[in-house]
C-alpha positions as CSV (number, residue, x, y, z in Angstrom):
1,K,-16.9,-4.1,-7.8
2,G,-15.7,-8.3,-8.6
3,T,-12.8,-8.9,-11.8
4,T,-16.1,-9.8,-13.6
5,D,-19.9,-9.7,-13.3
6,T,-19.8,-13.1,-11.7
7,T,-16.5,-13.6,-10.3
8,F,-14.4,-12.3,-7.9
9,E,-11.1,-14.0,-7.6
10,P,-10.3,-13.6,-3.6
11,F,-7.2,-15.8,-4.2
12,I,-5.0,-13.3,-6.4
13,G,-2.8,-11.0,-5.2
14,C,-3.9,-7.4,-5.6
15,T,-1.6,-4.7,-7.9
16,R,-0.2,-1.1,-6.8
17,A,-2.8,0.7,-8.6
18,Q,-5.9,-1.9,-6.7
19,V,-4.8,-0.8,-3.3
20,V,-4.2,3.1,-3.1
21,T,-7.8,2.8,-5.3
22,F,-9.3,0.8,-2.3
23,L,-8.2,3.4,-0.1
24,W,-9.1,6.0,-2.3
25,R,-13.0,4.7,-2.0
26,V,-12.3,5.1,1.4
27,A,-11.9,8.2,2.0
28,G,-14.5,9.5,-0.1
29,Q,-12.5,9.1,-3.2
30,P,-11.7,12.9,-2.9
31,D,-10.8,15.0,-6.4
32,V,-7.7,16.1,-6.6
33,G,-7.3,15.7,-10.3
34,T,-6.0,13.2,-12.4
35,S,-2.5,14.1,-12.7
36,S,-0.2,12.4,-10.1
37,G,3.5,13.0,-12.0
38,F,4.7,9.6,-12.2
39,K,5.3,8.5,-16.1
40,D,3.4,5.1,-15.6
41,V,0.4,6.5,-14.9
42,S,-1.9,7.4,-17.8
43,E,-4.7,10.6,-16.5
44,D,-6.8,8.6,-18.6
45,E,-6.6,4.8,-16.2
46,Y,-9.2,4.3,-13.9
47,Y,-6.8,4.9,-10.7
48,A,-5.6,8.0,-12.0
49,K,-7.3,10.0,-9.4
50,A,-6.8,7.6,-6.2
51,V,-2.8,7.6,-7.1
52,A,-2.9,11.0,-7.9
53,W,-4.3,11.6,-4.1
54,A,-1.9,9.2,-3.0
55,K,0.8,11.1,-3.6
56,A,-0.6,13.9,-3.3
57,E,-1.6,13.1,0.6
58,G,1.9,10.9,1.3
59,I,0.3,7.5,1.1
60,T,3.3,6.6,-2.5
61,K,6.0,8.4,-2.7
62,G,6.1,5.5,-5.6
63,V,8.9,2.9,-6.5
64,T,10.8,6.1,-7.6
65,E,10.1,10.1,-8.2
66,E,8.7,9.3,-11.7
67,L,6.9,5.4,-11.2
68,F,4.5,4.4,-9.4
69,D,4.7,1.2,-11.0
70,P,0.5,0.5,-11.2
71,D,0.5,-3.3,-12.2
72,A,3.4,-4.7,-9.6
73,T,1.5,-6.8,-7.1
74,C,2.0,-6.0,-3.7
75,T,4.5,-7.3,-1.2
76,R,2.9,-7.4,2.4
77,A,6.0,-4.3,2.8
78,H,4.0,-2.0,0.3
79,I,-0.1,-3.0,1.8
80,V,1.1,-2.3,6.1
81,T,3.1,1.0,4.7
82,F,0.3,2.4,2.3
83,L,-2.0,1.9,5.3
84,W,0.2,3.0,7.2
85,R,0.7,5.8,5.7
86,Y,-3.5,6.2,5.3
87,A,-3.1,6.7,9.1
88,D,-0.6,9.4,9.0
89,E,2.3,7.3,10.2
90,P,1.9,6.7,13.4
91,T,4.2,5.7,16.0
92,A,3.8,1.8,17.9
93,A,4.3,1.7,21.1
94,K,7.3,-0.7,20.7
95,Q,9.4,-2.0,17.8
96,E,8.6,-6.2,17.0
97,K,11.9,-7.8,16.4
98,F,11.6,-9.7,12.7
99,S,14.5,-10.9,11.9
100,D,13.3,-10.1,8.0
101,V,12.3,-6.0,9.0
102,R,15.6,-3.5,10.1
103,A,15.0,-0.8,11.7
104,D,16.3,1.2,8.7
105,F,13.8,-0.4,6.5
106,Y,10.9,2.1,5.3
107,Y,8.2,-0.3,6.0
108,A,9.4,-1.1,9.9
109,G,7.2,2.1,11.7
110,A,4.9,0.2,9.8
111,V,5.4,-3.3,9.8
112,D,5.6,-2.5,13.7
113,W,1.9,-0.4,14.1
114,A,0.2,-2.9,12.1
115,V,1.4,-5.7,14.3
116,E,0.7,-3.4,17.0
117,K,-2.9,-3.1,15.9
118,K,-3.7,-6.6,15.1
119,I,-4.1,-5.5,11.4
120,T,-1.7,-8.6,10.5
121,L,1.4,-10.5,12.3
122,G,4.2,-12.1,11.2
123,V,4.0,-15.4,9.4
124,T,6.4,-16.9,12.1
125,E,7.3,-15.4,15.8
126,K,10.5,-14.3,14.2
127,T,9.8,-13.3,10.3
128,F,8.0,-11.1,8.9
129,A,8.2,-11.4,5.1
130,P,7.9,-8.2,4.1
131,D,9.1,-9.4,0.3
132,C,6.0,-12.1,0.5
133,L,3.3,-11.2,-2.4
134,L,0.0,-10.1,-1.9
């Protein structure tokens, strides 16, 4: 669906709720209920089932144990991490050498995998820009 009946708005960033909803739809909209346990995800929101599924599948852990932050705009790090976890966290053959992605960052394995699979590249040869909003 678009943002309205006649617009799509391709240059607006995606929220965390939107991205997990996209993945949930790709997965066939499995029904695991509407309760994710996150205090900021009301069970009557369009994304409630998607967030509950994403949490149950380990695709999201929330920004804390109690909060998902559904309206936050996704960063490059969030997007590759959601995709990587959806793919069951495969290990890349090599580690990328981006100056802004240390090996101990939660998204390091996701960045390596996404670059290896040509899902994304760095914004330069030496930087990934993990905090850049999408």
